[in-house]
N, C-alpha and C positions, 0 to 999 in steps of 0.2 A: 495410409495417407493418400489423399487425392493427388493425381498427376498434376505437376506444376508446369504451366506453359513456359517455353524458353524465354519469352519476353519477361515474364514474371521473375524467372530465375536471374535474368540480367539486372532487373531493377533491384532485386534483393541483394545481389552482389555489390551493386553501386552503393546501396544503403549501408552495408556492412563496411565498405571501404571508407565512406564518409564518417561513420562512427569511430573507426580507428584513427582517422586523421584528427577528429575533433577531441578525442580523449587524450589530450597531451599530458594530463596528470592521472591517467588511468592506473588503477592499482594493480599490483601483481596478485592475480586471483589465487595463485598457488600458495600465497603466504597466509591465507586466512583459515582458521579452524571452522568458522561458521559463516555462511552467506545467507542473510535474511532478506527475502524479497517481500515487500509489502504488496499484497495481492488483493486488489479491490474487485477483480473480475473484469476490469476495463482493459482496453486495448494497450494502454501505456504500460501497465504493470506486466501484462503478458509479453510485450515487446522486450522488457527488461529480462524476463526469464529466458526468452528465446536467445537474446544476445549473449547472455552468460553461457548458455549451452553451446552456441556457435563458436564462442571464444575458448572453449575447452575447459570451462570450470568443472571441477569434480562434482558430479551430481550428488555424491554422498554427503557433500558439505552444504548443499543448497536446501533451504527451507522456505516454504511459502507461509506467510502470516496474514490471515484475513481478520479484520476487525468488524465484528457484528454490531452495526450501529443501533440496532433495536435492543441489544443487550439481553436477549432471550425474554424480553417483556412482550407486551401486546404488539403485533405487527403494526407499525405506524409509518416509518420513513422508508425502509429499505425494500428493494425488489425481493419478492418471495423466493425467486430462483437463485439468487446470487451465491449463497453458501454452497448449494449443491453444484452449481456451475464451477466454483473454485475447487471443490473436491474432485470433479471430473477432470479438470485441467491437471491437478496434482497427480492423479492416477495415470493420466495419459503420458505425462512426462517422467513418471517414476520418481517423484520427489515427495517428501512429507508435507502435509498441510496442518497448521495449528491455528485454531480459532481463539480469539481474545475479545473481550468486551467489557464495558462498564455496566454493572448491574442496572437493569431497567432502561439502559440506552438513552437516546436523546429525549424521549418522552419524559422519563423520570427527571432528567436534569432540567428540562424546560419548565416543568411544573414544581420544581424543588422550592419548598418554603419552610424556613426555620429548621433545616436539617443539613447535615454535611453532604458534600458530593459523594456519590455512591462509590463503592469499592470497585477495583478492577479484577477481573478473573481471566485466566488463560490456561489453555491446555498444555500439558507437559509431554515430553517424549515417553515418559513412563506410563502415560495413559490417565493420569490424574488431572484434577483441576486445582490450580493454586489461586489464592485470593489475597489481595493486599489493599490497604487503604480503607476509606470509609469511616475513619475515626476522628476526622477533623472537627473543628467547631461548626456550629450551625450557621447556615447562610440561606439566602433567598435568591433565586434566579428569576423565575416568572417573566422570562424574556424569550421571544422567538429569535432564532439566529438572524442576524442582519446581513443584507447583501452588501458586503464590503470586503476589502482585502485584509482589514485589521482583525486578527484572530481573537482579539479580546472581545470583539462584537460579533464576529462570525465564529462563535465559540463551538459550533458543531464539530468542526474539523479537529480542534485541539482536544476537546473533551472526549470524543468518541474514537479518534484515530491516533493523533500524535502523542497524546499523553498515555494512551493505552499501550502503544509500542514502547514508550519510555519506561513505563512501570514494569512491563514484562522483562525488558533487558536488565533493569536495575535490580529486580528481585529474583532473577534466575541465577543460582550459583554456578550453573554450567558455563557461564560466560566469564567468570572470574579467572584471571591469569591466562586468558585466551585472546586471540585476535579475531575480531568479528567485523564483518562488512554488512552494513544496512543499505539496501538498494531500493530506491523509490523512482517513480516514473514521471516526475514533473518535467514539463517541456517549456522552453522559453517562448514558444509560439502561443501558448495558452493565455498569457497575460503579462503586462509590464512588470508586475510584482515577481512572477516566476522567472522572468527573463533575468532578474538580478540574482537569482539563486546561484550559489557556487556549485560547480560540477562535482567537486571532491573536497571534503572537509572533515574534521573530527565530528562525530555524532554527539548529540547533546548528552548522551549517557557515558561518554568517554571519560575515564579516570586514569589514563596511563601515567600521569605525573603525580598521582595521589600517593599517600603514605599507607593507605589500607584499602582493601577491596578494589585492587587494581584490575582494570579491564581496558583493553585497547579496542575501541569501536570507531570505525570510519563510516562516513556517509557518502554514498556515490549515486549520482544521477546520470546513468550512462547514456540515456537518449535525450538529454537536455537540448541538444541542438537539432533534433530531427523535426521535420514537418509531418503533418498528419498522414499524408500519402505514403511517406516512407515507413511510418509505423505499420500501416496496413500491409505494405510489401513484406515486412518481416513475418506477420501473422499468416499471410497467404503462403509464404515459403514453407511453413510447417503444417499447412492444412488445418489451421485452427478455425473452428466454427465460432463466430462472435457471440457474445452475450445477447440474449433476446432483446435487450433495450436497443441495441444497434439495428437489429432486424425490424424493429418497430419504427425506425427512423430517427432515434435519438442520436445526438452527436457525441455523447459521452455517457459513461456509466458512473453515477454517484448514487445518491439516494433517489428512490423513485419519486418521493415528494421533496425534491431539492428546492431550496430557496431561490436558486438561479433558473428554475424551470420556467419556460414561456407559457402563456395561456394555452397555446395549441398543444404543448406537451402535457400539461395538466388535463386538458380535455381528452387526450389519448389515454392517459392513466385512468381517468374516470370510465 
């Protein structure tokens, strides 16, 4: 690990203190059997992982989950380096990484005509690939994702990420009868919509009060109150080399061909 300057160490210490003060409803990390960190390869998801480790979470209970937005189809939306970068991060921190995806990814869903939404696939701890879904009624999308906070119109996030995680948790028997914590890196500074997100709440897959297939699943956004500079302090504190998108001057890592990309960013990609 690169040597960290004293001033950087001081900033990182202040950031960790701020996180602890803001996490008034912070969960007891020791109480969970599984801690699932949604890992896009961006700075915010890495800050979540670092914070968990700094807070003493058991590394044997932490898992990184990366959603491949191209769904192993033709490279269309994502950065070619992202999956390998996430694998390198997982190896460096000594935690497992599991990939999941919707078959054909965003491209297939965008061009879907008179057919069901594709199935979801995900890697398992046993080394196999499980698949679910894809058997619904026919439908037509033929719509590019829209630049809006409404996930019904900006469907890329829900189809390729949120619903993929939901399907993975719902269809994995290993989470039944267990306590699971899903960790994501949304921050209030990013948008007014994200500012309204709860820091801690039951996850959409939670069935703790159900009569069958019970699973206790919480959703935690530990860095919700941090500013961007404080996130970078956490990464520098562990000597993390940022994703190549940041090195090219991009402010965030999402899809390479993101609907929110500026003309200058698309020119850089070209």
